[in-house]
C-alpha positions in Angstrom: 0.0 0.0 0.0 3.0 2.3 0.5 3.6 2.5 -3.3 0.1 3.3 -4.3 -1.0 6.7 -5.5 -3.8 8.7 -4.0 -6.1 7.8 -6.9 -5.4 4.1 -6.5 -6.2 4.2 -2.8 -9.4 6.2 -3.4 -10.6 3.8 -6.1 -9.9 0.8 -3.8 -11.9 2.4 -1.0 -14.8 3.1 -3.4 -14.8 -0.5 -4.7 -14.7 -1.8 -1.2 -18.2 -0.5 -0.5 -18.2 3.2 0.2 -16.0 6.1 0.8 -14.6 5.5 4.2 -12.6 8.4 5.5 -9.2 8.0 7.1 -9.0 9.3 10.6 -7.6 12.8 11.0 -3.9 12.9 11.9 -2.7 14.6 15.0 -0.5 17.6 14.6 3.1 16.9 15.4 4.9 19.1 17.9 8.3 20.2 16.7 9.8 20.0 20.2 10.4 22.2 23.1 7.0 21.7 24.8 5.2 24.5 26.6 8.3 26.3 27.7 9.5 26.8 24.1 6.0 28.1 23.2 6.1 30.6 26.0 9.6 31.8 25.1 8.5 32.4 21.4 5.3 34.4 21.6 5.3 35.4 17.9 4.7 33.1 15.0 7.3 33.1 12.2 6.0 34.9 9.1 5.5 32.6 6.1 8.2 32.7 3.5 7.7 34.5 0.1 5.6 32.4 -2.3 4.1 30.4 0.5 0.6 31.3 -0.6 1.3 30.1 -4.1 2.8 26.8 -2.9 -0.1 26.2 -0.6 -2.6 27.0 -3.4 -0.9 24.6 -5.8 -0.9 21.9 -3.0 -4.6 22.4 -2.5 -5.3 22.2 -6.2 -3.5 18.9 -6.4 -6.0 17.6 -3.8 -9.0 18.5 -5.8 -10.9 15.7 -7.5 -11.4 17.3 -10.9 -14.5 16.2 -13.0 -14.0 14.1 -16.0 -15.3 15.0 -19.5 -18.8 13.3 -19.1 -19.3 15.0 -15.8 -18.5 18.4 -17.2 -20.8 17.9 -20.2 -23.6 16.7 -17.9 -23.1 19.8 -15.6 -23.1 22.1 -18.6 -26.4 20.7 -19.9 -28.0 21.0 -16.4 -27.0 24.6 -16.2 -28.2 25.4 -19.7 -31.6 23.8 -19.0 -31.9 25.6 -15.7 -31.1 28.9 -17.4 -33.7 28.2 -20.1 -36.4 27.4 -17.5 -35.6 30.5 -15.4 -35.5 32.7 -18.6 -38.9 31.4 -19.8 -40.4 32.0 -16.3 -39.1 35.5 -16.2 -40.3 36.2 -19.7 -43.8 34.9 -18.8 -43.9 37.1 -15.7 -42.8 40.1 -17.7 -45.6 39.5 -20.3 -48.2 39.2 -17.5 -47.1 42.3 -15.6 -46.4 44.4 -18.7 -50.0 45.8 -19.0 -50.1 46.6 -15.2 -46.8 48.4 -15.3 -47.8 50.3 -18.5 -51.3 51.3 -17.5 -51.2 51.6 -13.7 -47.7 52.5 -12.8 -46.7 54.6 -15.8 -50.2 55.9 -16.5 -49.9 56.0 -20.3 
């Protein structure tokens, strides 16, 4: 199991009957104990480029959708937009005389 990639482990968990989460890991102390923490009241500022490194690291953890998932999601969004657009057009057509005659007084 040590030589497996993250994807292989994930696929193995899924095929085993569900997505079982691994237990959260405890943070590791770097030594010194409470006395060292009291002696160093400030936290060391992150190095330059730390944000970009962390961002890239987080993006590597993302499970990106495959092509069929992207196509399916796009179709769902287009259908939802068409339904909402048709609804708003219908409401506009129904309220147009009220707005024109009552609110605008023409």
